[in-house]
C-alpha positions in Angstrom: 36.0 -32.5 -53.4 34.6 -29.4 -51.8 31.1 -28.9 -50.4 29.9 -27.1 -53.5 30.9 -30.0 -55.7 29.4 -32.6 -53.4 26.0 -30.7 -53.8 26.2 -30.1 -57.5 26.7 -33.7 -58.6 23.6 -35.1 -56.8 21.6 -32.2 -58.1 22.6 -33.0 -61.7 21.8 -36.7 -61.2 18.4 -35.7 -59.7 17.7 -33.6 -62.8 18.5 -36.4 -65.1 16.3 -38.8 -63.2 13.4 -36.3 -63.3 13.7 -36.1 -67.1 13.7 -39.8 -67.5 10.8 -40.6 -65.2 8.7 -37.6 -66.0 6.6 -35.5 -63.5 5.3 -37.1 -60.3 1.8 -38.4 -60.5 -0.8 -39.0 -57.9 -1.0 -42.6 -56.7 -4.8 -42.5 -57.2 -6.2 -41.7 -60.6 -8.8 -38.9 -60.8 -12.4 -39.2 -61.8 -13.5 -37.1 -64.7 -16.6 -35.6 -63.1 -17.9 -34.4 -66.5 -18.2 -37.8 -68.1 -18.8 -40.3 -65.3 -17.0 -43.4 -64.3 -16.1 -46.3 -66.5 -18.7 -49.1 -66.7 -17.4 -52.7 -66.6 -19.8 -55.3 -67.9 -19.1 -59.0 -67.2 -20.6 -61.9 -69.1 -23.1 -63.7 -66.9 -21.6 -67.1 -67.5 -18.2 -66.4 -66.1 -17.0 -68.5 -63.2 -15.5 -66.7 -60.2 -12.0 -67.4 -61.4 -12.8 -66.3 -65.0 -14.4 -63.1 -63.7 -11.2 -62.4 -61.7 -9.1 -63.0 -64.8 -11.3 -60.6 -66.8 -11.1 -58.0 -64.0 -7.3 -58.2 -64.2 -7.3 -57.9 -68.0 -9.5 -54.9 -68.0 -7.4 -53.3 -65.2 -10.5 -52.6 -63.1 -8.6 -52.0 -59.9 -6.5 -49.3 -61.6 -9.6 -47.1 -62.0 -10.4 -44.5 -59.4 -14.0 -45.6 -59.5 -16.0 -48.0 -61.6 -19.6 -49.3 -62.0 -19.8 -53.0 -62.5 -22.8 -54.8 -64.1 -23.6 -58.1 -65.7 -24.9 -59.0 -69.2 -26.9 -62.1 -69.7 -28.6 -63.9 -72.6 -31.8 -62.3 -71.5 -30.3 -58.9 -72.3 -29.6 -59.9 -75.9 -33.3 -59.8 -76.7 -33.5 -56.1 -75.9 -30.9 -55.2 -78.5 -31.1 -58.1 -81.0 -34.3 -59.5 -82.5 -34.7 -63.2 -82.2 -31.7 -63.6 -79.9 -31.3 -66.8 -77.9 -31.9 -66.0 -74.3 -29.9 -69.0 -73.3 -26.8 -67.8 -75.2 -23.6 -68.2 -73.3 -22.0 -64.9 -72.3 -18.3 -64.8 -71.7 -17.1 -61.7 -73.5 -16.8 -58.7 -71.2 -15.9 -55.0 -71.7 -15.0 -51.8 -70.0 -16.5 -48.7 -71.6 -15.7 -45.1 -70.8 -17.8 -42.4 -72.4 -15.6 -39.6 -73.8 -16.0 -36.0 -74.9 -18.1 -35.4 -78.1 -16.0 -35.5 -81.2 -13.3 -37.7 -79.6 -14.4 -40.7 -81.6 -14.2 -44.4 -80.8 -11.1 -46.1 -79.5 -11.5 -49.9 -79.2 -8.9 -52.3 -77.8 -9.1 -56.0 -77.5 -6.9 -56.7 -74.4 -7.1 -60.5 -74.8 -6.5 -60.9 -78.5 -5.9 -64.6 -78.3 -9.3 -65.1 -76.8 -11.5 -63.0 -79.2 -11.2 -65.2 -82.2 -13.5 -63.6 -84.9 -14.4 -60.0 -84.1 -11.7 -57.4 -84.6 -11.5 -54.0 -82.9 -12.4 -52.3 -86.2 -15.5 -54.5 -86.6 -16.6 -53.5 -83.1 -16.1 -49.9 -83.9 -18.0 -50.0 -87.2 -20.9 -51.8 -85.5 -21.0 -49.4 -82.6 -21.2 -46.4 -85.0 -24.1 -48.1 -86.7 -25.8 -48.6 -83.3 -25.3 -44.9 -82.5 -22.3 -44.9 -80.1 -20.0 -42.2 -81.4 -17.5 -41.3 -78.6 -16.1 -43.9 -76.2 -13.1 -45.8 -75.2 -13.8 -49.5 -75.0 -11.6 -52.5 -73.8 -12.8 -56.0 -74.6 -11.7 -59.2 -72.8 -12.6 -62.8 -72.5 -11.0 -65.5 -70.2 -11.0 -68.2 -72.9 -11.4 -68.4 -76.7 -14.8 -67.1 -77.8 -16.0 -65.4 -81.0 -16.5 -62.1 -79.3 -20.0 -61.4 -80.5 -21.7 -61.2 -77.1 -19.4 -58.3 -76.1 -21.5 -56.0 -78.3 -24.6 -56.6 -76.2 -22.5 -55.9 -73.1 -21.2 -52.7 -74.7 -24.8 -51.6 -75.4 -25.9 -52.3 -71.9 -22.9 -50.5 -70.4 -23.4 -47.5 -72.7 -27.0 -47.1 -71.5 -25.9 -47.6 -67.9 -23.6 -44.6 -68.4 -26.6 -42.4 -69.4 -26.7 -43.0 -73.2 -29.7 -44.0 -75.2 -29.9 -46.4 -78.1 -32.4 -47.2 -80.8 -33.0 -50.9 -80.7 -33.6 -51.0 -84.5 -30.1 -49.6 -85.0 -28.5 -52.1 -82.5 -30.2 -55.0 -84.3 -28.8 -53.8 -87.6 -25.4 -53.3 -86.0 -25.5 -57.0 -84.9 -26.3 -58.1 -88.4 -23.3 -56.0 -89.6 -21.0 -57.7 -87.1 -22.3 -61.1 -88.3 -21.8 -60.2 -92.0 -18.3 -58.9 -91.2 -17.2 -62.1 -89.4 -18.8 -64.3 -92.0 -17.0 -62.5 -94.9 -13.7 -62.8 -93.0 -14.1 -66.4 -91.8 -16.1 -68.1 -94.5 -15.4 -66.1 -97.6 -11.7 -65.6 -97.0 -11.7 -61.8 -97.2 -8.9 -60.2 -95.2 -10.2 -58.7 -91.9 -8.8 -55.3 -92.7 -10.4 -55.5 -96.2 -13.7 -56.3 -94.7 -13.6 -53.2 -92.5 -12.5 -51.0 -95.4 -15.4 -52.4 -97.5 -18.0 -51.8 -94.8 -16.8 -48.4 -94.1 -16.7 -47.4 -97.7 -20.2 -48.8 -98.3 -21.7 -46.9 -95.4 -20.0 -43.7 -96.4 -21.4 -44.0 -99.9 -24.8 -44.7 -98.5 -24.5 -41.6 -96.4 -23.2 -39.4 -99.3 -25.4 -40.7 -102.1 -28.6 -41.3 -100.1 -29.9 -44.1 -102.3 -33.7 -44.2 -102.7 -34.1 -47.8 -103.7 -32.6 -51.2 -103.1 -31.4 -51.2 -106.7 -29.4 -48.1 -105.9 -27.9 -49.9 -103.0 -27.0 -52.8 -105.1 -25.2 -50.5 -107.6 -23.2 -49.0 -104.7 -22.2 -52.5 -103.5 -21.1 -53.5 -106.9 -19.1 -50.3 -107.4 -17.2 -50.7 -104.1 -16.5 -54.4 -104.6 -15.0 -53.6 -108.0 -13.1 -50.7 -106.5 -11.5 -52.8 -103.8 -11.1 -55.8 -106.1 -13.1 -58.1 -103.8 -14.8 -61.1 -105.3 -17.8 -62.6 -103.5 -20.2 -65.4 -104.1 -23.8 -64.3 -105.2 -25.0 -65.3 -101.7 -22.4 -63.1 -99.9 -23.0 -60.2 -102.3 -26.7 -60.5 -101.4 -25.9 -60.4 -97.7 -24.1 -57.1 -98.2 -26.9 -55.6 -100.3 -29.6 -56.6 -97.7 -27.4 -55.2 -94.9 -26.8 -51.9 -96.6 -30.5 -51.6 -97.6 -31.4 -52.0 -93.9 -28.8 -49.3 -93.0 -30.3 -47.0 -95.7 -33.7 -47.2 -94.0 -32.4 -46.3 -90.5 -33.3 -43.0 -88.9 -29.8 -41.6 -89.2 -28.5 -38.1 -89.9 -26.5 -39.2 -92.9 -24.8 -35.8 -93.4 -23.3 -36.1 -89.9 -22.6 -39.8 -90.3 -20.6 -39.2 -93.4 -18.1 -37.1 -91.5 -17.9 -39.6 -88.7 -17.2 -42.4 -91.2 -14.5 -40.2 -92.8 -12.8 -40.1 -89.5 -13.2 -43.8 -89.0 -11.6 -44.5 -92.4 -8.4 -42.8 -91.2 -8.0 -45.8 -88.8 -9.0 -44.5 -85.4 -7.0 -47.3 -83.7 -3.9 -45.3 -84.6 -5.3 -42.2 -82.8 -2.3 -41.9 -80.5 0.2 -43.4 -82.8 0.7 -40.3 -84.9 1.7 -38.3 -81.9 4.2 -40.9 -80.9 5.7 -41.1 -84.4 5.9 -37.3 -84.6 8.0 -37.3 -81.5 10.2 -40.1 -82.5 10.8 -38.6 -85.9 11.3 -35.0 -84.6 15.0 -34.6 -85.3 15.0 -31.3 -83.4 13.7 -33.0 -80.3 16.4 -35.7 -80.4 19.1 -33.1 -81.1 18.1 -31.3 -77.9 18.3 -34.5 -75.9 21.7 -35.2 -77.4 23.0 -31.7 -76.7 21.7 -31.9 -73.1 23.6 -35.0 -72.3 26.7 -33.8 -74.1 26.6 -30.6 -71.9 25.9 -32.8 -68.8 29.0 -34.9 -69.4 31.1 -31.8 -69.9 29.7 -30.3 -66.7 30.5 -33.5 -64.7 34.0 -33.6 -66.2 34.6 -30.0 -65.1 33.9 -30.9 -61.5 36.9 -33.2 -61.4 39.2 -31.0 -63.5 
């Protein structure tokens, strides 16, 4: 093999490797100076080993910079009326405020340890509380319901510079409680619970009901539409919750659009892009043509 051929073959192999591995990246992630650093909030009752486990689950060390705080039972009283200051706090979270309009992306990174609250439930409650644009990861070192993570998210959000209305955070906590009770005690599918709450809030935003009777009508319509049967007690829980939401100081015209986005399943925010690439026949044909041409080129070296 001549010198030219000895050089061409390694060059081709290097090209293939570069396509497979992608562009080189910096070993240290960059801080987005426009938005601030991620805030990690740990439950106050974590042991040292449990905190280390949560730190690993939330990939804290992979961040360029983070701010770390603790949430305790005492913090619950700031966001939730009548909260038990002695409540045990194990659920933890990492929250990164994102650009306006980007929406909410919630990921439970220890799904086996968050036993009642789903990522959709967190997102719905956060929107009620007034958090609109953020990426949030939730973790716990052992099985817990996941309710206390919401207070931690509130504290982290305010630590990042946001402001929250405590009346809204209290209603959001009630919403999370109703959601988990419907899923756990009433046997309604978790996804169906999220769909119901989203539809109800969207109808509240669009119809702007003036009375509790109007709210009750909306609840009845949506239960019938989604073919969900509830006991009179659970139905009343929904009516009371939605009536509290109706009375919040919220720009419902703006909220309706946000709920419309949420209804499209924000957890699949990046999935559509991946599916588009996978299903793009033109893309895969180009890949196939490249490797066919590459094989022909390699063969020609030895001919």
